matplotlib code that plots the C-alpha trace (Angstrom):
import matplotlib.pyplot as plt

x = [-89.5, -90.0, -86.7, -88.2, -90.6, -87.7, -86.0, -89.0, -89.2, -85.6, -86.3, -89.3, -87.8, -84.7, -86.8, -88.8, -85.7, -84.5, -87.7, -87.7, -84.2, -82.9, -86.1, -87.5, -84.8, -84.8, -88.3, -90.8, -89.0, -88.3, -92.2, -93.2, -90.6, -91.9, -94.4, -97.0, -100.4, -100.8, -103.6, -101.1, -98.6, -100.9, -101.9, -98.2, -97.4, -100.5, -99.2, -95.8, -96.6, -99.2, -96.3, -94.3, -97.2, -98.0, -94.2, -94.3, -97.5, -96.3, -92.9, -95.1, -97.2, -94.0, -92.7, -95.8, -96.0, -92.5, -94.1, -97.9, -99.0, -101.4, -101.2, -103.9, -102.3, -98.9, -100.6, -102.4, -99.2, -97.8, -100.4, -100.1, -96.4, -96.5, -98.9, -96.3, -93.8, -96.1, -96.9, -93.0, -92.3, -95.2, -94.7, -90.8, -91.1, -94.1, -92.8, -89.1, -88.3, -86.2, -86.7, -83.6, -84.6, -87.2, -85.9, -88.0, -89.9, -86.9, -87.1, -90.9, -90.7, -87.9, -89.9, -93.0, -91.0, -89.3, -92.9, -94.6, -91.6, -92.4, -96.1, -95.7, -95.2, -92.2, -91.5, -90.5, -89.0, -86.9, -85.8, -84.7, -83.2, -80.8]
y = [-97.8, -100.7, -101.0, -103.7, -101.0, -98.6, -101.0, -101.5, -97.7, -97.5, -100.5, -99.0, -95.6, -97.2, -99.4, -96.1, -94.5, -97.4, -97.6, -93.8, -93.4, -96.7, -98.3, -94.9, -94.9, -98.6, -99.2, -96.4, -93.9, -96.8, -97.4, -93.9, -93.4, -96.2, -96.6, -98.1, -96.8, -93.6, -95.5, -98.3, -95.6, -93.8, -96.9, -97.8, -94.4, -94.4, -97.9, -96.8, -93.8, -95.9, -97.9, -94.8, -93.6, -97.2, -97.4, -93.7, -94.4, -97.7, -96.0, -93.4, -96.2, -98.1, -94.8, -94.5, -98.0, -97.6, -95.8, -97.0, -100.6, -101.3, -105.2, -104.9, -101.9, -103.9, -107.3, -105.3, -103.9, -107.5, -108.8, -106.2, -106.8, -110.7, -110.1, -108.1, -110.7, -113.5, -111.4, -111.1, -114.6, -115.9, -113.5, -114.1, -117.7, -117.8, -114.9, -114.8, -118.5, -117.1, -115.2, -113.0, -110.6, -109.2, -109.7, -107.3, -110.2, -110.4, -106.8, -107.1, -110.6, -109.1, -106.1, -108.2, -110.5, -107.4, -105.6, -108.9, -109.3, -105.7, -106.2, -108.9, -105.8, -103.8, -106.0, -108.8, -106.6, -105.1, -108.4, -109.8, -106.4, -106.4]
z = [-136.4, -138.7, -140.6, -143.0, -144.2, -144.5, -146.5, -148.8, -149.2, -150.3, -152.8, -154.4, -154.6, -156.2, -158.6, -159.6, -160.3, -162.6, -164.1, -165.2, -166.0, -167.4, -168.6, -170.0, -172.8, -173.2, -173.4, -173.1, -175.7, -178.3, -178.2, -178.6, -181.3, -183.1, -186.0, -183.9, -183.9, -182.0, -179.9, -179.0, -178.1, -176.2, -174.3, -173.7, -172.4, -169.9, -168.8, -168.4, -166.3, -164.2, -163.0, -162.2, -160.1, -158.6, -157.4, -156.0, -154.2, -152.7, -151.6, -149.8, -148.3, -147.1, -145.5, -143.8, -142.6, -141.1, -138.4, -138.6, -138.5, -141.0, -142.2, -144.6, -146.7, -146.7, -147.8, -150.5, -151.9, -151.7, -153.5, -156.4, -156.6, -156.5, -159.2, -161.1, -160.5, -161.9, -165.2, -165.6, -165.0, -167.3, -170.2, -169.9, -170.1, -172.8, -175.1, -174.5, -173.4, -170.4, -167.2, -167.6, -170.6, -168.1, -164.5, -163.1, -161.3, -158.9, -157.7, -157.2, -155.4, -153.1, -152.3, -151.5, -149.1, -147.3, -147.1, -145.9, -143.2, -142.1, -142.2, -139.4, -136.9, -135.6, -132.7, -135.1, -137.6, -134.9, -133.4, -136.9, -137.7, -134.9]

ax = plt.figure().add_subplot(projection="3d")
ax.plot(x, y, z, "-o")
ax.set_aspect("equal")
plt.show()
């Protein structure tokens, strides 16, 4: 059992829960109730739910990786989440002047690190986890 991947799974499930139940009312519902053009609201809804799907698929993949070694799958997930982190950092600084209005980069970076450690293999993960 690769406990780093178990931890990554738990972080992804928690992140998706926060995304849906805390971020939804704060961001998604506000956009949907706004006077923005229907096409803009539609794109925003698709992107919002796409993130939900990605987080769910990544959680399932990490659960799989807890018992099956597949570094390529793990590193693709790491790359996507590092990309998410970079986007939050860039737009936080460029548009908001701070990283802390959109701190999501911290969780995506944390999950990336945990997943990358787990991708190194269960033998390393078990030694570090003990």
